[in-house]
Every structure is written in structure tokens, then in C-alpha cells.
C-alpha positions in Angstrom: 84.5 57.3 118.7 81.3 55.7 117.3 82.3 52.3 118.7 82.9 53.8 122.2 79.6 55.5 122.5 76.0 54.4 122.0 73.4 57.2 121.6 75.8 59.5 123.4 76.4 57.2 126.3 79.9 56.0 127.0 80.4 52.3 126.5 82.5 51.1 129.5 86.0 50.1 128.7 88.6 48.9 131.2 91.6 50.0 129.2 91.3 47.1 126.7 90.5 49.5 123.8 87.3 47.7 122.8 84.0 47.5 124.8 83.4 44.0 123.3 86.7 42.8 124.9 85.7 44.4 128.1 82.3 42.8 128.0 83.8 39.4 127.4 86.2 39.9 130.4 83.4 41.0 132.7 81.3 38.0 131.6 84.2 35.7 132.4 84.5 37.3 135.9 80.8 37.0 136.5 81.0 33.2 135.9 84.2 32.7 137.9 83.0 34.5 141.1 80.6 31.6 141.7 83.6 29.5 142.5 83.4 31.1 146.0 80.2 29.1 146.7 82.3 25.8 146.3 85.3 26.7 148.4 84.9 24.8 151.8 85.8 27.7 154.2 83.4 30.1 152.4 80.4 27.9 151.6 78.2 29.5 154.2 78.6 33.0 152.8 80.2 32.4 149.5 76.9 32.5 147.7 76.1 35.9 149.0 79.5 37.3 148.1 79.3 35.8 144.7 75.8 37.2 144.1 76.9 40.6 145.2 80.0 40.6 142.9 77.9 39.1 140.1 75.3 41.9 140.4 78.0 44.7 140.4 79.8 43.1 137.4 76.4 42.7 135.7 75.8 46.5 135.8 79.3 47.0 134.3 78.5 44.4 131.6 75.3 46.3 130.7 77.3 49.5 130.6 79.6 48.1 127.9 76.5 47.6 125.6 78.2 44.4 124.4 75.7 42.0 122.9 78.3 39.3 122.4 79.4 39.6 126.1 75.7 39.3 127.2 75.1 36.2 125.1 78.3 34.6 126.3 77.3 35.2 129.9 73.9 33.5 129.4 75.7 30.5 127.7 78.2 30.2 130.5 75.4 30.3 133.1 73.6 27.3 131.6 75.8 24.6 133.2 75.8 26.4 136.6 72.0 26.7 136.6 71.5 23.0 135.6 73.8 21.7 138.3 72.8 24.1 141.1 71.7 22.2 144.3 67.9 21.9 144.7 65.7 23.0 146.2 66.7 26.6 146.4 65.9 28.4 149.7 63.4 31.2 149.8 66.0 33.7 150.8 68.2 32.8 147.8 65.3 33.0 145.4 64.3 36.4 146.7 68.0 37.5 146.4 68.0 36.4 142.8 64.8 38.3 142.1 66.3 41.5 143.6 69.5 41.0 141.5 67.4 40.6 138.4 65.5 43.8 139.1 68.7 45.7 139.7 70.1 44.6 136.3 66.8 45.4 134.6 66.8 48.8 136.2 70.4 49.5 135.1 69.5 48.5 131.6 66.5 50.8 131.6 68.5 53.7 133.0 71.2 53.3 130.3 68.6 52.6 127.6 70.7 49.5 126.9 67.6 47.6 125.6 67.8 49.7 122.4 71.3 48.3 121.8 70.6 44.8 122.8 67.4 44.7 120.6 69.1 46.0 117.5 68.8 43.6 114.6 65.5 42.0 115.9 63.0 44.6 114.7 65.1 46.3 112.1 68.3 45.5 110.2 71.5 46.2 112.0 74.5 46.4 109.7 76.8 45.3 112.5 75.0 42.0 112.6 74.4 41.5 108.8 78.0 42.3 108.0 79.1 39.7 110.5 77.0 37.0 108.8 78.2 38.1 105.4 81.8 37.6 106.5 81.2 34.4 108.4 79.4 32.6 105.6 82.6 33.2 103.5 84.9 31.5 106.1 84.3 27.8 105.0 85.0 28.7 101.4 88.2 30.6 102.5 89.3 27.4 104.3 88.9 25.3 101.1 90.6 27.9 98.9 93.7 28.0 101.1 94.4 24.5 102.5 97.6 25.8 104.0 95.9 28.8 105.4 95.9 32.5 104.5 98.6 33.3 107.0 98.5 34.7 110.5 97.1 38.2 110.5 95.9 38.1 106.9 92.3 36.8 107.2 90.6 40.2 107.1 92.7 41.4 104.1 92.0 38.1 102.2 88.3 38.5 102.8 88.3 42.1 101.5 90.5 41.3 98.5 88.8 38.1 97.2 85.4 37.5 98.9 83.8 40.8 100.0 81.0 41.8 97.7 82.3 44.4 95.2 79.5 46.8 96.3 80.9 46.8 99.9 83.9 48.8 101.0 84.2 48.2 104.8 87.6 47.5 106.1 88.3 44.4 108.2 91.4 43.3 110.1 89.9 40.0 111.1 86.7 38.0 110.4 85.1 39.5 113.5 85.2 36.0 115.1 88.3 34.7 116.8 87.6 31.1 115.9 86.9 31.6 112.2 89.8 34.1 112.0 92.3 31.6 113.2 90.8 28.6 111.3 91.1 30.6 108.1 94.6 31.7 108.8 96.0 28.2 109.5 96.1 25.0 107.5 93.9 21.9 107.9 96.1 20.0 110.3 96.2 22.9 112.7 92.4 23.5 112.1 91.7 20.0 113.4 94.2 20.5 116.3 92.5 23.8 117.3 89.0 22.2 117.3 90.3 19.1 119.1 92.0 21.3 121.7 88.7 23.1 122.6 87.0 19.8 122.8 89.6 18.4 125.2 89.3 21.5 127.4 85.5 21.0 127.7 86.1 17.3 128.5 88.7 18.0 131.2 86.4 20.6 132.8 83.3 18.4 132.7 81.8 18.3 136.3 81.6 15.0 138.2 79.8 14.1 141.4 82.8 14.6 143.6 84.1 17.5 141.6 81.0 19.6 141.1 83.0 22.8 141.2 84.3 21.9 137.8 81.1 23.4 136.5 82.7 26.9 137.1 85.7 26.3 134.8 83.3 24.7 132.3 81.1 27.8 132.4 84.1 30.1 132.1 85.4 28.2 129.0 81.9 28.2 127.4 81.6 31.9 128.0 85.0 32.5 126.5 84.2 30.3 123.4 80.9 32.1 122.8 82.4 35.6 123.3 85.2 34.7 120.8 82.5 33.7 118.3 80.9 37.1 118.2 84.0 39.2 117.9 87.8 38.9 117.7 88.1 39.3 121.4 90.4 36.3 122.0 93.3 38.2 120.6 93.5 40.0 123.9 95.9 38.2 126.2 94.0 39.6 129.2 91.0 37.6 128.3 93.0 34.3 128.6 93.9 34.9 132.2 90.7 33.7 133.8 90.1 30.7 131.5 93.7 29.5 131.9 93.6 30.0 135.7 90.5 27.8 136.0 92.0 25.2 133.6 95.2 25.1 135.7 93.1 24.5 138.8 91.3 21.6 137.1 94.7 20.1 135.9 96.2 20.5 139.4 93.3 18.5 140.9 93.5 15.8 138.2 97.2 15.5 138.6 96.9 15.2 142.3 94.2 12.6 142.1 95.7 10.9 139.0 92.3 10.8 137.5 91.8 11.6 133.8 89.0 11.1 131.2 89.2 7.6 129.7 90.6 7.0 126.2 87.1 6.3 125.0 86.0 9.7 126.2 88.6 11.3 124.0 86.7 10.0 121.0 84.1 12.8 121.7 86.4 15.8 121.1 88.2 13.8 118.3 84.9 13.0 116.6 83.6 16.5 117.1 86.8 18.0 115.5 86.5 15.6 112.5 82.8 16.4 112.2 83.4 20.2 112.3 86.2 20.0 109.7 83.9 18.0 107.5 81.1 20.5 108.0 83.3 23.4 107.0 84.5 21.4 103.9 80.9 20.5 102.9 79.5 24.0 103.4 82.5 25.6 101.7 82.2 23.3 98.7 78.6 24.6 98.1 79.9 28.0 97.2 81.6 28.7 93.9 85.0 30.4 94.0 87.4 32.0 91.6 90.5 32.0 93.9 92.8 29.2 95.1 95.9 29.7 97.2 98.9 27.3 97.2 101.6 28.6 99.5 102.5 32.1 98.2 100.8 31.5 94.8 97.2 32.7 94.1 95.3 31.2 91.2 92.4 33.3 90.0 89.7 32.0 87.6 91.3 28.7 86.9 94.0 26.2 87.9 96.1 26.5 84.7 96.7 30.2 84.1 98.7 31.4 81.2 99.1 34.9 82.6 101.2 35.5 85.7 101.3 38.7 87.8 104.3 39.5 90.0 103.1 42.5 92.0 104.8 45.4 93.7 102.5 47.0 96.3 104.3 50.4 95.8 103.2 50.4 92.2 99.8 48.5 92.3 98.7 49.2 95.9 97.4 46.8 98.5 93.9 46.2 97.1 95.2 43.9 94.4 92.5 41.2 94.5 89.6 43.7 94.6 90.8 45.4 91.4 91.4 42.1 89.7 87.8 41.0 90.5 86.5 44.4 89.2 88.4 43.9 86.0 87.1 40.3 85.7 83.5 41.5 86.2 84.0 44.0 83.4 85.5 41.1 81.3 88.8 42.9 80.7 90.9 40.6 82.9 92.3 37.2 81.8 89.8 34.4 82.7 92.6 32.5 84.4 95.7 34.2 85.9 98.2 33.6 88.6 99.6 36.0 91.2 103.0 35.3 92.7 103.1 36.9 96.2 106.7 35.6 96.5 109.0 35.6 93.4 110.8 32.7 94.9 107.8 30.6 93.9 108.7 31.0 90.2 108.3 27.9 88.1 108.5 27.1 84.4 107.1 30.1 82.4 107.5 28.6 79.0 104.9 30.0 76.6 103.3 32.1 79.3 102.7 35.9 79.8 104.2 37.6 82.8 103.2 41.0 84.1 105.9 42.6 86.2 105.2 45.6 88.4 108.1 47.7 89.8 111.1 45.5 90.8 109.6 42.5 92.5 112.2 39.9 91.7 116.0 39.2 92.0 118.4 39.5 89.1 118.4 35.7 88.4 114.6 35.6 88.6 114.3 38.5 86.1 116.6 36.8 83.7 114.6 33.6 84.0 111.4 35.5 83.2 112.7 37.2 80.1 114.3 34.0 79.0 111.3 31.7 79.3 108.2 33.9 79.1 106.5 34.3 75.7 105.5 37.8 76.5 106.4 40.3 79.3 104.4 43.3 80.3 106.3 45.9 82.4 104.4 48.3 84.7 106.6 51.2 85.9 109.7 48.9 86.0 112.2 49.5 88.7 115.1 47.8 87.0 117.2 48.7 83.9 117.1 46.7 80.6 120.9 46.3 80.9 120.4 44.5 84.2 118.7 41.6 82.4 121.0 41.8 79.3 118.5 43.4 77.0 119.5 46.0 74.4 117.4 47.3 71.5 118.2 44.3 69.3 117.2 41.8 71.9 114.0 43.6 72.8 112.9 43.6 69.2 113.1 39.8 69.2 110.8 39.6 72.2 107.2 40.5 72.9 107.5 43.2 75.6 105.0 45.8 76.5 105.7 48.9 78.6 103.2 50.8 80.8 104.3 53.8 82.7 102.7 56.6 84.7 102.8 60.0 83.0 104.6 61.6 85.9 106.9 58.8 86.8 110.4 60.1 87.6 112.0 56.6 87.7 115.4 56.5 85.8 114.6 52.9 85.0 111.3 53.9 83.3 113.2 56.5 81.3 115.7 53.8 80.1 112.9 51.4 79.0 111.1 54.2 77.2 114.2 54.8 75.2 113.9 51.2 73.8 110.1 50.6 73.8 107.1 52.6 72.7 105.3 53.0 76.1 101.6 53.1 77.0 101.3 56.3 79.1 98.8 56.4 81.9 97.8 60.1 82.3 97.7 61.9 85.6 99.7 59.4 87.7 103.3 58.8 88.7 104.8 55.6 90.1 101.7 54.5 92.0 99.0 53.5 89.6 95.5 53.4 91.3 93.7 52.3 88.1 96.3 49.8 86.9 93.9 46.9 86.5 91.8 48.6 83.8 94.8 50.0 82.0 97.1 46.9 82.2 94.8 43.9 82.2 93.0 45.4 79.3 96.3 45.0 77.3 96.4 41.3 78.0 94.4 39.1 75.6 91.4 37.5 77.4 91.7 33.8 76.7 89.6 31.0 78.1 91.5 27.9 79.4 
């Protein structure tokens, strides 16, 4: 509700579920309507129709209160203004002045200047939070060379990079470009940046194809809008940019004219430079986390303590609680987290923390056979399943942590063989597991 209203005024939404996405779509349409002034049969009156549509859509854009959409519009207008035929007739100048006053009047009527001016005079958390997230993106790329996985950027940020004093929830990095760059690996990161560069190169206007400035403006608008919010996830926003690109490709295929191979060095070099920029900026920030496939290394590259988590036992905010424990100096200085038990490697001489039942029978047998110590948190498997009786357990270093109200038969079986550490007031889900469990693990520097 807060996002859909500003000071009690409805933020216009065309069914996209987000005024920022609506603002981006309107900005794209406002640029694309100027294509009418380039179409031969409509050139005499195309400007006037385009200006009328532009003005009406502009009022709608102001009604969305989308700052990202407004900035994207201004960015997309730059190439159109720079390449517009000169001199401008007096009637067109007057029409542009009238259009400007209409938009200014609409902004004043809706008090939109209060929204658009937020963050200039006084702090706006919507802006400062964005910058806080964005500055973590280069480090997130370095920490996960293969990417954090599609759809996991927001969760990765909250778990491992968000300041511990902040508790806002994020699904993405509030920036489509950075979201996808963080979620994919370095080869695809380069390909993504190179692809955008190629689009701009293909749409670059030429003397005999001045109308290419409209597709160029559309794609600039789209790129800028996607940089201020995660709007590019909406398929509807891709319709206008793709339509203009297809028009460009159709003309280039018809005329068999393409940018030279030398010109391709521009998007190639730009992609290389941007990847290098992200790497350089990311390397300036210290980090405690490194991801290799489905393995997370926290605090060091050679951990002696490995955690195999079960979300039903430990919850979903795993990384946050590990960082809190580390800050309180009760967590191991170097530990590994296996998000997929299939990533198990040699565990000789290492400590393994098992929550619930996160592994297969063969994997569990390997853990108990190789690990020097095992800590069980509300185990979901029976000791007999891994061939352990009282005699075998006495020969191994095994610790047991269970919730006071756990009704698991497996926990009861383990309690019959091991003296447990009882966590009071909880059952199978252990909200404060990190303090209780990691505190049992010796803190050792490596």
C-alpha cells in the first residue's frame, strides 16, 4: 500500500503491479512515439501527433511518481534532441513550450515535485538503501565467480553483505543489471555487457538512417530504467525495445549493411573494461565469504568446520546468524557451508555440523566414517541407519543438540545413546541455533 500511494495520492499503475515498471513502460512509449515523425507518409503531421501523445503520456509518467522512469526518459531524449533537424520552426518551439507548461502544471497539481526532490535536500532511505546494495554488487561478483544463482541475489545480499543493523528484505538488488550480473558467472557477465553494447552499435543512427535514433533512445531509456529498479524482469517492458530492434535488424538485413568488424571492438572493449572495473572495485572491499558452486566458505579458504544445513531446522537466514555469531566471536573463524550434500569431499580430521536430515544414507556413513567430530542438531535420522550403536558412539566424538519440545523419534533415539544439550523453549525449528550450536564448536584460527 505504501508503494502504491505517495502522500495519499495514487501512483498510476497499468496492471504491472509496480509503479516503477509502469513508469519505465511509459517512458519507453514516450520515446517510441517520435518514430511517427520519421515515417514518410506521416512526416507532415507526425511531429504534432507525436507531441500530443508525448504530452499525454508525460502526464501519466508524472502520475506514477517514478523517479527512475523520469530519469530514464531524460536519458533517452538526449540522442533525439542532439540529432533533431535545425533550425526549429517558431510553431514547433511554441508547441514545445506549451507541452512543458502542461507537464509542469500536472506535476504541481499532483505535488509530484515533493517525490522527485526527495533525497536532494534531506535523506531518502529509498535512495540510500539502493546505494548500500549497489556498492556490494562488485564484491558479490568476486565472491561468486560462477554466480549466486538465478533468483538468489537478494537473498545472498541479505545473508552475507547487508549490514547487521539493517533488516530490510530484498528479492533482487533493486537494479536489473546488477541483479543478473551477480546471479550469473563471469563468462555470461561479459556476454551480457557485450550484448548491450552490440544493441547500441546496431541502433547507432547514420545519415541515411536517422530514424535509428528512436530505437537508440528506446534502448537507452530501457537501460537507465533497469539501472534504478528491477523493472526489466517484466516481459511487457521488453516489447517496445525488441520491436524497435527488430525494425533495425529488418532494415540492415534488407540492405545487407552491418557495423564493421572494427566497430565491434567498441562493445567488446567496453565489456572488458566494465568487467575489469567490477573486479577492481570489488577487490577493494574485504569479504568473509566465497562461493564455489554449492559450497560457501566463510572466514577462510581452508575451513576445519563444515555445516550441512536443513532449512526446516535452522531457518532461511543462515548467513545472517553466522555473521552475528562471528561478530560475537563465538563462531569458528573459518567454516564451510555445504548447500548441496552432493558436494561432499574428504572430511578427514574435520568437524561436521549436521542439522536435521540433509544427506543421503551413503553420505551420512561417509561423514561418520571420516569426520573427527560430528555435531547433530535435531537429527532426522536414526543412529542405526548409519550403523552406530552405543559402543560405536563411545569411540567417536559426537555431540547432540535438540530442542526441548522436539517430538522427533530420531531425536529420542539419539538421546538414548548420547547426553544431549537441550535448548529450552523450542521444538524442531531452532531460531537461536547459531549462539547455542556454534558456541559448542572450538574457535580455532587457520
